C-alpha positions in Angstrom: -24.3 -90.0 -9.5 -27.8 -88.3 -8.7 -30.9 -89.8 -9.8 -33.6 -87.4 -9.5 -34.7 -85.3 -12.5 -32.2 -82.7 -13.0 -32.9 -79.0 -12.3 -31.7 -76.4 -14.6 -29.0 -75.0 -12.1 -27.4 -72.4 -14.6 -27.0 -69.2 -12.9 -29.3 -67.4 -15.8 -32.3 -69.8 -15.2 -32.0 -69.9 -11.4 -31.8 -65.6 -11.1 -35.0 -65.8 -13.6 -36.8 -68.2 -11.0 -35.9 -66.4 -8.0 -36.8 -62.9 -9.3 -40.0 -64.2 -10.8 -40.9 -65.8 -7.2 -40.8 -69.2 -8.3 -38.0 -70.8 -6.2 -36.1 -69.5 -2.7 -32.7 -70.6 -1.9 -33.7 -72.4 0.9 -36.0 -74.6 -1.2 -33.2 -75.3 -3.6 -30.5 -75.9 -0.9 -33.2 -78.6 0.5 -33.7 -80.2 -3.0 -30.1 -80.2 -3.5 -29.4 -81.6 -0.3 -32.1 -84.2 -0.7 -30.8 -85.5 -3.9 -27.6 -86.0 -2.7 -25.9 -89.7 -2.8 -25.1 -91.1 0.6 -21.6 -91.4 -0.5 -20.0 -89.4 -3.3 -16.4 -89.5 -4.3 -16.6 -86.3 -5.7 -16.7 -84.8 -2.2 -14.2 -84.4 0.3 -16.3 -82.3 2.6 -20.4 -81.6 2.0 -21.7 -78.7 4.4 -24.6 -80.0 6.2 -27.9 -78.1 6.7 -26.9 -76.3 9.8 -23.7 -75.2 8.2 -25.3 -74.0 5.1 -27.9 -71.8 7.5 -25.8 -68.9 7.7 -25.4 -68.3 4.1 -29.1 -69.0 3.4 -30.2 -66.8 6.3 -28.3 -63.8 4.9 -30.3 -63.9 1.9 -33.6 -63.7 3.7 -34.4 -60.2 3.3 -32.3 -59.8 0.5 -34.0 -58.8 -3.2 -32.7 -61.7 -5.6 -32.0 -58.8 -8.1 -29.5 -56.7 -5.7 -26.9 -59.4 -5.5 -25.4 -61.1 -9.0 -25.1 -64.2 -7.6 -28.2 -64.5 -5.4 -28.9 -68.0 -4.0 -26.2 -69.6 -6.5 -24.8 -72.7 -5.3 -21.4 -73.5 -6.3 -18.7 -75.9 -5.1 -14.9 -75.5 -4.1 -11.8 -77.6 -4.9 -10.4 -78.4 -1.4 -7.2 -76.7 -2.0 -9.1 -73.4 -1.6 -10.1 -72.1 1.8 -13.4 -72.0 3.0 -13.8 -70.4 6.7 -14.3 -73.0 9.3 -14.1 -75.7 7.0 -10.9 -78.1 7.0 -8.5 -77.5 3.8 -7.1 -80.9 2.7 -5.4 -80.5 -1.1 -6.2 -84.2 -0.6 -3.9 -85.0 2.1 -5.2 -85.6 5.7 -1.4 -85.2 7.2 -1.6 -81.8 5.3 -5.1 -80.5 6.4 -5.7 -77.3 8.4 -9.0 -75.3 9.2 -8.9 -71.7 8.1 -10.3 -69.1 10.2 -11.1 -67.0 6.5 -12.0 -67.6 3.1 -9.9 -67.8 0.3 -10.1 -64.0 -1.5 -12.0 -65.2 -4.3 -14.6 -67.0 -2.4 -15.1 -64.1 -0.2 -16.1 -62.2 -3.3 -18.2 -64.9 -4.4 -20.4 -65.2 -0.9 -20.8 -61.4 -0.9 -22.6 -61.5 -4.0 -24.5 -64.0 -2.6 -23.8 -67.3 -3.4 -23.9 -70.5 -1.6 -20.9 -72.8 -0.9 -22.3 -76.4 -1.0 -18.8 -78.0 0.1 -15.2 -78.9 -0.7 -14.2 -81.4 -3.9 -11.9 -84.0 -4.4 -9.0 -83.4 -6.3 -5.5 -85.0 -7.4 -3.4 -84.5 -4.4 -1.7 -81.1 -3.8 -3.4 -80.2 -7.4 -0.8 -82.5 -9.5 -2.3 -84.2 -12.1 -4.3 -84.2 -15.0 -6.4 -87.0 -14.8 -8.3 -87.6 -11.4 -7.2 -90.3 -10.5 -4.3 -89.6 -7.9 -6.5 -89.4 -5.0 -5.7 -91.2 -1.5 -8.3 -94.2 -0.8 -9.8 -92.3 2.3 -11.5 -89.8 -0.4 -12.0 -92.3 -3.1 -11.8 -91.4 -7.1 -14.4 -89.3 -8.8 -16.1 -91.1 -11.7 -16.5 -89.3 -15.1 -19.8 -87.6 -14.9 -20.5 -89.6 -18.6 -19.0 -93.0 -17.8 -17.2 -94.5 -14.7 -14.8 -96.4 -16.9 -12.9 -93.1 -18.2 -11.0 -90.7 -16.1 -12.9 -87.7 -15.1 -9.8 -85.4 -15.7 -7.9 -83.4 -12.9 -6.6 -82.1 -10.7 -9.7 -80.5 -10.0 -11.8 -83.5 -10.7 -14.5 -83.2 -8.2 -15.5 -79.8 -9.0 -16.2 -80.4 -12.7 -17.9 -83.8 -12.0 -20.3 -82.1 -9.7 -20.9 -79.2 -11.7 -21.7 -81.7 -14.6 -23.9 -83.5 -12.6 -26.3 -80.7 -11.3 -25.4 -80.7 -8.1 -24.1 -77.0 -8.1 -24.4 -74.0 -10.7 -20.6 -73.6 -11.0 -17.2 -74.8 -9.4 -13.8 -73.2 -8.6 -11.0 -75.2 -9.5 -7.1 -74.5 -10.1 -5.1 -74.5 -13.1 -1.6 -75.0 -13.2 -1.0 -77.0 -16.1 -4.4 -77.8 -17.6 -6.4 -78.7 -14.2 -9.3 -76.4 -15.1 -9.7 -77.2 -18.7 -9.1 -80.7 -19.1 -11.7 -81.9 -16.5 -14.1 -79.4 -18.5 -13.6 -81.0 -21.7 -13.8 -84.3 -20.1 -17.6 -83.4 -18.1 -19.0 -81.3 -21.1 -18.4 -77.8 -19.3 -17.0 -74.6 -20.1 -13.4 -74.4 -18.3 -12.0 -70.4 -17.8 -8.2 -70.4 -17.4 -7.9 -66.8 -16.4 -4.7 -64.8 -17.0 -2.4 -65.6 -14.3 -2.8 -62.7 -11.4 -6.5 -61.8 -12.3 -8.1 -63.7 -9.8 -6.3 -63.9 -6.3 -4.4 -66.7 -5.1 -5.1 -65.6 -1.4 -6.2 -68.5 0.5 -5.2 -70.8 -2.1 -2.5 -73.9 -1.3 0.3 -73.4 -3.7 1.1 -76.0 -6.3 3.4 -74.0 -8.5 2.8 -70.8 -6.7 4.4 -68.6 -10.0 2.2 -70.5 -12.5 -1.3 -71.2 -10.5 -4.7 -69.7 -10.7 -8.0 -70.2 -9.6 -10.1 -71.6 -12.8 -14.1 -71.6 -12.9 -16.3 -74.6 -14.2 -19.5 -73.2 -15.7 -22.6 -75.1 -17.6 -22.2 -72.0 -20.5 -20.0 -68.9 -21.1 -22.9 -66.4 -19.7 -22.4 -68.2 -16.2 -18.6 -68.2 -16.4 -18.5 -64.5 -17.4 -20.8 -63.8 -14.3 -18.4 -65.8 -12.3 -15.5 -64.2 -13.6 -17.0 -60.9 -13.1 -17.3 -61.2 -9.6 -14.1 -62.7 -9.0 -12.1 -60.7 -11.1 -10.9 -58.3 -8.3 -7.6 -56.9 -7.4 -6.1 -58.2 -4.0 -3.4 -55.7 -2.9 -2.6 -58.3 -0.1 -1.3 -61.2 -2.8 2.1 -60.9 -3.9 0.8 -62.6 -7.1 -2.1 -60.7 -8.2 -2.2 -58.2 -11.3 -4.4 -55.4 -11.5 -6.4 -55.2 -14.7 -9.8 -53.3 -15.0 -11.4 -54.7 -18.3 -13.6 -51.7 -18.8 -10.8 -49.0 -18.8 -9.2 -51.2 -21.2 -12.3 -51.2 -23.5 -13.3 -54.9 -23.1 -16.3 -55.9 -22.6 -17.9 -59.8 -22.4 -21.2 -59.6 -24.8 -22.6 -60.2 -28.2 -20.9 -61.1 -31.4 -23.3 -61.1 -34.4 -20.5 -63.3 -36.2 -16.8 -63.9 -36.4 -16.2 -61.8 -39.6 -13.0 -60.1 -39.8 -11.5 -62.4 -37.0 -8.5 -64.3 -37.8 -8.2 -67.5 -35.9 -4.8 -69.3 -35.7 -4.8 -73.2 -35.9 -2.0 -75.6 -35.5 -1.1 -77.6 -38.7 -3.2 -81.2 -38.1 0.2 -82.9 -37.8 0.7 -81.3 -34.3 -2.5 -82.0 -33.1 -1.8 -85.3 -31.5 -5.5 -86.3 -31.4 -7.2 -89.6 -31.7 -10.0 -89.8 -34.4 -12.6 -88.6 -31.7 -10.4 -85.3 -30.4 -9.7 -84.5 -34.1 -13.4 -84.5 -34.9 -13.8 -81.7 -32.3 -11.4 -79.7 -34.0 -12.6 -80.1 -37.2 -16.1 -79.3 -36.4 -15.0 -76.3 -34.3 -13.1 -74.9 -37.4 -16.0 -75.7 -39.4 -18.2 -73.5 -37.4 -15.8 -71.0 -37.0 -15.3 -70.8 -41.0 -19.2 -70.8 -41.1 -19.1 -67.9 -38.6 -17.1 -65.9 -40.8 -13.6 -66.1 -39.3 -10.3 -66.7 -41.1 -8.5 -69.8 -40.4 -4.7 -69.4 -40.4 -2.7 -72.3 -39.8 0.4 -71.6 -37.8 3.3 -73.5 -36.5 3.0 -74.1 -32.8 6.3 -75.7 -32.0 7.5 -73.3 -29.7 4.7 -73.6 -27.7 4.5 -77.4 -27.6 8.5 -77.2 -26.8 7.4 -74.5 -23.9 5.2 -77.3 -22.5 7.4 -79.8 -22.3 9.3 -77.5 -19.7 7.0 -77.6 -16.8 7.7 -81.3 -16.0 11.1 -81.9 -17.8 12.5 -78.7 -16.3 13.1 -77.4 -12.9 9.4 -76.1 -12.3 8.9 -79.6 -10.6 11.2 -77.9 -7.8 8.4 -75.2 -7.2 6.0 -78.5 -6.4 8.7 -79.7 -4.0 8.8 -76.2 -2.4 4.9 -76.4 -1.8 5.2 -79.5 0.4 9.0 -79.9 1.1 8.4 -79.9 4.9 5.6 -82.6 4.8 7.5 -84.8 2.2 10.6 -84.7 4.0 8.8 -85.6 7.5 6.4 -88.1 6.2 6.6 -89.3 2.5 4.3 -91.7 2.7 1.7 -89.2 3.4 1.4 -88.4 -0.4 0.1 -90.3 -2.9 2.6 -92.7 -4.6 2.5 -91.1 -8.2 2.5 -87.4 -6.6 5.7 -88.6 -4.3 7.5 -89.8 -7.5 6.9 -86.7 -9.3 7.4 -84.1 -6.5 10.5 -85.9 -5.3 12.1 -85.1 -8.6 11.9 -81.4 -8.1 14.6 -82.2 -5.0 17.7 -82.5 -6.9 17.8 -79.6 -9.8 20.4 -77.0 -9.0 20.0 -73.4 -9.5 21.8 -73.1 -12.8 19.2 -75.5 -14.2 16.4 -73.1 -13.1 18.3 -70.1 -14.9 18.9 -72.3 -18.2 15.3 -73.1 -18.1 13.9 -69.4 -17.8 16.5 -68.4 -20.7 14.8 -71.1 -22.6 11.6 -70.0 -21.6 12.4 -66.3 -22.6 13.1 -67.5 -26.3 9.7 -69.5 -26.3 8.1 -66.4 -25.2 9.4 -64.4 -27.8 8.4 -66.9 -30.5 5.1 -67.2 -29.0 4.5 -63.6 -29.1 5.3 -63.3 -32.9 3.1 -66.1 -33.5 0.2 -65.0 -31.7 0.5 -61.4 -33.2 -0.3 -62.6 -36.5 -4.2 -63.7 -35.5 -6.6 -62.5 -32.8 -7.0 -65.8 -31.1 -5.7 -69.4 -31.5 -8.0 -72.6 -31.4 -6.2 -75.9 -30.3 -7.3 -79.2 -29.1 -8.1 -79.1 -25.5 -6.2 -82.8 -24.8 -5.4 -85.4 -27.0 -8.2 -87.9 -26.0 -10.0 -89.1 -23.3 -8.6 -92.2 -21.7 -10.1 -95.1 -19.8 -9.2 -95.7 -16.1 -7.4 -99.0 -17.2 -5.2 -97.3 -19.9 -4.1 -94.9 -17.0 -3.5 -97.5 -14.8 -1.0 -99.0 -17.0 1.2 -96.2 -17.4 -0.1 -93.2 -15.0 2.9 -90.6 -15.7 2.7 -91.0 -19.5 -0.9 -90.8 -19.9 -0.7 -87.5 -17.7 2.0 -86.1 -19.6 0.1 -86.9 -23.0 -3.1 -84.7 -21.8 -0.9 -82.1 -20.9 0.3 -81.5 -25.0 -2.0 -78.3 -25.3 -2.2 -77.0 -21.8 0.9 -77.3 -20.0 2.4 -74.0 -21.9 -0.4 -71.8 -21.1 0.7 -70.1 -17.9 4.4 -70.4 -18.8 3.7 -68.2 -21.7 1.5 -66.1 -19.9 -1.7 -66.6 -22.2 -5.3 -66.6 -21.3 -7.5 -69.8 -22.0 -10.9 -71.1 -22.2 -12.0 -74.7 -22.7 -15.1 -75.1 -24.9 -17.4 -78.1 -25.5 -17.7 -79.2 -28.9 -19.6 -82.5 -29.2 -19.7 -85.9 -28.3 -18.8 -89.3 -29.8 -20.5 -92.2 -31.1 -20.3 -93.7 -27.0 -21.9 -90.4 -25.6 -18.8 -89.0 -24.5 -18.0 -85.3 -24.6 -15.1 -83.6 -26.2 -13.9 -79.9 -27.0 -11.6 -77.5 -28.0 -9.5 -74.5 -26.4 -9.4 -70.9 -27.3 -6.3 -69.0 -26.1 -4.9 -65.9 -26.6 -2.3 -63.3 -24.6 -2.6 -62.0 -21.3 -6.0 -60.4 -20.3 -7.7 -61.3 -23.6 -10.3 -63.3 -21.2 -13.7 -61.6 -22.4 -13.0 -61.8 -26.1 -12.3 -65.6 -25.7 -15.4 -65.9 -23.7 -17.5 -63.7 -26.3 -16.1 -66.0 -29.0 -16.9 -69.2 -27.2 -20.7 -68.1 -26.5 -21.0 -67.8 -30.4 -19.7 -71.3 -30.9 -21.6 -72.6 -27.7 -24.7 -71.6 -29.5 -24.2 -73.3 -32.9 -23.1 -76.3 -30.8 -26.6 -76.2 -29.0 -25.3 -79.1 -26.5 -27.1 -79.9 -23.4 -25.9 -78.6 -19.9 -23.3 -80.6 -18.6 -24.2 -84.1 -18.2 -28.1 -83.8 -17.5 -30.8 -83.9 -20.0 -31.2 -80.0 -19.8 -31.4 -78.6 -23.1 -29.5 -75.6 -23.6 -31.5 -72.3 -24.3 -31.7 -71.7 -27.9 -33.1 -68.1 -28.0 -31.5 -65.8 -30.5 -28.4 -64.3 -29.6 -29.8 -60.8 -31.0 -32.3 -61.1 -28.6 -29.7 -61.4 -25.6 -29.8 -58.5 -22.8 -26.2 -58.5 -22.9 -24.3 -55.6 -24.3 -22.1 -56.3 -27.6 -18.8 -57.5 -27.1 -15.7 -55.4 -27.3 -12.4 -56.5 -27.7 -10.2 -53.4 -26.3 -9.6 -51.8 -29.7 -11.1 -48.7 -31.2 -12.1 -48.6 -35.1 -10.8 -45.0 -36.6 -11.6 -44.0 -40.1 -8.8 -42.6 -41.9 -9.2 -40.3 -45.0 -5.7 -38.7 -45.8 -2.2 -39.0 -45.0 -2.8 -42.1 -42.9 -4.2 -44.2 -45.6 -2.4 -47.4 -46.8 0.9 -46.2 -48.6 0.6 -42.9 -47.4 3.3 -40.6 -45.3 1.6 -41.2 -42.0 0.4 -44.7 -42.3 3.5 -45.6 -39.9 1.8 -44.1 -37.2 -1.0 -46.8 -37.1 1.0 -49.8 -38.1 3.8 -49.0 -35.6 0.9 -49.2 -32.9 0.0 -52.5 -33.8 -3.2 -51.1 -35.9 -4.9 -53.5 -38.3 -6.9 -52.6 -41.4 -10.4 -53.4 -40.9 -12.4 -52.2 -44.0 -11.9 -49.7 -47.2 -15.1 -48.0 -47.3 -16.7 -44.5 -47.8 -18.3 -42.0 -45.5 -21.9 -41.5 -45.5 -23.0 -38.6 -48.5 -22.5 -35.8 -46.0 -19.0 -34.7 -46.3 -17.0 -32.4 -48.1 -13.1 -32.9 -48.5 -10.7 -29.9 -48.2 -6.7 -29.8 -48.3 -5.0 -27.9 -45.6 -3.0 -25.5 -47.7 -0.4 -24.8 -45.1 0.2 -28.6 -43.7 3.2 -30.8 -43.8 3.1 -33.3 -45.2 0.1 -32.1 -46.9 -3.2 -33.3 -44.9 -7.1 -33.5 -45.8 -10.1 -32.2 -43.6 -13.3 -33.8 -43.8 -16.3 -31.4 -43.0 -19.6 -32.4 -42.3 -22.2 -31.1 -44.7 -25.5 -32.8 -44.9 -27.2 -30.3 -47.4 -24.3 -30.6 -50.1 -21.9 -33.2 -49.0 -20.6 -36.4 -51.0 -19.2 -39.8 -50.4 -15.3 -39.6 -49.3 -13.0 -42.8 -49.7 -11.9 -43.9 -46.1 -10.1 -46.8 -44.5 -11.2 -48.1 -41.1 -8.3 -49.2 -38.8 -8.6 -50.8 -35.6 -6.3 -49.5 -33.0 -5.5 -50.9 -29.6 -7.2 -48.6 -26.8 -3.9 -48.1 -25.1 -2.5 -46.7 -28.2 -4.9 -44.2 -29.0 -3.8 -41.3 -26.4 -0.4 -41.2 -28.1 -2.0 -41.3 -31.4 -4.0 -38.3 -30.8 -1.3 -36.6 -29.3 0.2 -36.4 -32.3 -2.8 -34.9 -34.1 -2.1 -31.1 -35.1 -4.6 -28.4 -35.3 -7.3 -28.1 -36.6 -7.8 -31.8 -36.9 -8.6 -34.3 -34.1 -11.2 -37.2 -33.5 -14.7 -37.1 -33.5 -17.3 -39.5 -34.6 -17.5 -40.0 -38.7 -20.5 -41.4 -40.5 -19.9 -44.6 -43.0 -22.1 -45.6 -45.6 -23.7 -48.3 -43.8 -25.0 -45.9 -41.2 -22.5 -46.8 -38.3 -20.6 -44.1 -36.5 -16.8 -44.7 -35.7 -14.2 -42.5 -34.5 -12.5 -40.6 -37.2 -10.5 -37.3 -38.2 -12.7 -34.2 -38.2 -12.0 -30.6 -38.5 -12.6 -28.2 -35.6 -12.9 -25.2 -37.9 -15.1 -24.1 -40.4 -14.4 -23.6 -44.8 -14.7 -19.9 -43.8 -12.9 -19.6 -40.7 -9.6 -18.2 -42.3 -7.7 -21.3 -42.1 -6.4 -21.7 -45.7 -7.9 -24.8 -47.3 -9.2 -26.1 -51.0 -12.2 -28.0 -51.5 -11.6 -31.1 -53.2 -14.4 -32.9 -52.7 -14.8 -33.6 -56.5 -12.1 -36.2 -56.4 -14.1 -38.2 -54.1 -10.8 -39.0 -51.9 -7.4 -38.1 -50.5 -5.5 -40.4 -52.9 -7.0 -39.3 -56.0 -6.4 -36.0 -55.4 -2.8 -36.4 -54.7 -2.2 -38.7 -57.6 -4.5 -36.6 -60.2 -1.5 -35.8 -62.0 
């Protein structure tokens, strides 16, 4: 544990200090090195001043504002490669020294970040407890109380971030290893969509389900790291390309959660103790206070899918990752890790197909479940166990901790662990937001709002979280990959063309009016009958509208079906906002036959006039 007064190592705070000339990377690194304890089980390898020199030297003549992570110290879980530094995966007999950085590490260093070393882990990233490290490395202590488990498998990465030894850390997350340690150490834990972060240079646990994860002190920091690391790696077989900007998605400011539908499991499915039930209750209260609608949903398919991970043939994939070592020298593995992994030596190929068929059914059920809401809110884990409790039942307790984490990658979901408070003993806990793949930025934007409301300190330090009003942030407004479209005629609810919206997963956002600056016409030759809104600032009136939210990816096909003389443009609403909506490309005296029906105030009133 560090004993000096902790620095504010948030990326935002350090970047401001660098740009103001109040701090230099060499000064910060000197302070961090001086504060290191002589021994610390959270690390497997700490870089020396000599090893850090090349990373510092490249920043000497660089302007702080020119690199997004200029001078930001970070840690790397020791199953992720750092060039010239041994990768162990928690097993000396497996260790090797890579000649190149993992793809994600390379992006971070290019952005100005400084790697401080390699962190301890549950051996071969197998475990959610942080207690499956060999004696040669020691076992990390929970950053708040050494009597409790730190969470795994990315135990060291979470602990050093919470203790203020680095600004952020990389972990991995196959079954919850990036979320459980975050929950137990008061951190934001990002489990990205599978393939969003390259697995190049990562020792596999279950290659088809592995992802690098991010531990950060806050959502702004996590979003910054994600923006740097979420680059497509064409050389990695598991990578998936996704450009958030092309899909209309952006991390940023949400004024509130109005119009957001958040799914929650029924209390009987939480499986939480009183403390962790309290964190769920607190998060639900905050979401409701911020304007969200909470929708209770039966999560049985998700929980059933979770059990497949260790009760099904996916254990064979863990066996595959270390097969040569475990067959040659089984004693090289931690006893619990060995017991679990050897279970993967026996499943038949038919077992794998049986499980894949069952998983396909769970996926279909999960898709239907999540389609009813914008995001889901659930416990991150049922409780925080002591090390003594774990020693009595190492496999059972580990399985319990994965209740709400094991299914995420099997079902191809994005997820984010969010701190939600402390119990009476001063121990942290939290909740998880999750959604379909590639909703990572929406989750972060929602979590940012919750983070502001909870106002918890940074990690395990006494550093207070800045509480400037969210509206004063320099961040842009959050964007969720959907476009709001105002409709005034045949696309209104109950009208003949409304199906063109609903079949594209459009959702009704509001029933409202335009600004009093429009005239409404019937296009006399259209079939079915359609209206046309023309802007008329001098003699206009308000027209009844509906605003629908349409996925960005569906806008093109929707636009292609709009006939002349109509199109999509910008419509002014009665509250002064401008949104996409139907406009007419010709004037009333253009020769296109149309009838002025403005006096009816809306299309439905005109259609139902008789």
